[in-house]
C-alpha positions, 0 to 999 in steps of 0.5 A: 576665513571661508565659513563651509557649512557641511550637512550629512548623513552621520550613520543615517542620521541628519547632522551639520558642522559649520568650518571656519578654513582659510582656503577658498575652495572644499572638494567633497573628498577635503570635507570628508576628512575634516569631518572625518577628524571631527568624528574621529580623531583622537587618539582611539580612534586613528586607525580610522583615519586614512594614511597621510598619501590615501587618495580622494577616493580612497577618502571618500570610502573610508569616510562612507564606511564609518557612515560618513555618507551624503557630505554636502558642502554650503559656502557661506562665504558667498 
């Protein structure tokens, strides 16, 4: 398992979250998708989630529209 700390702004407020994932690398759009699921993954907000075939740019744009910005990835596994 790889540990990633994500530092980001959520609606202008700084936040951090630790994810443990099997994947050896994590791109910014993948991190954005994990954060979208974390903050909006419940049934009531599922319409906010990007479609399964969304491009990385579309995922980042959707994240920004709902307040997830300045996403930084710190790989804690190294």
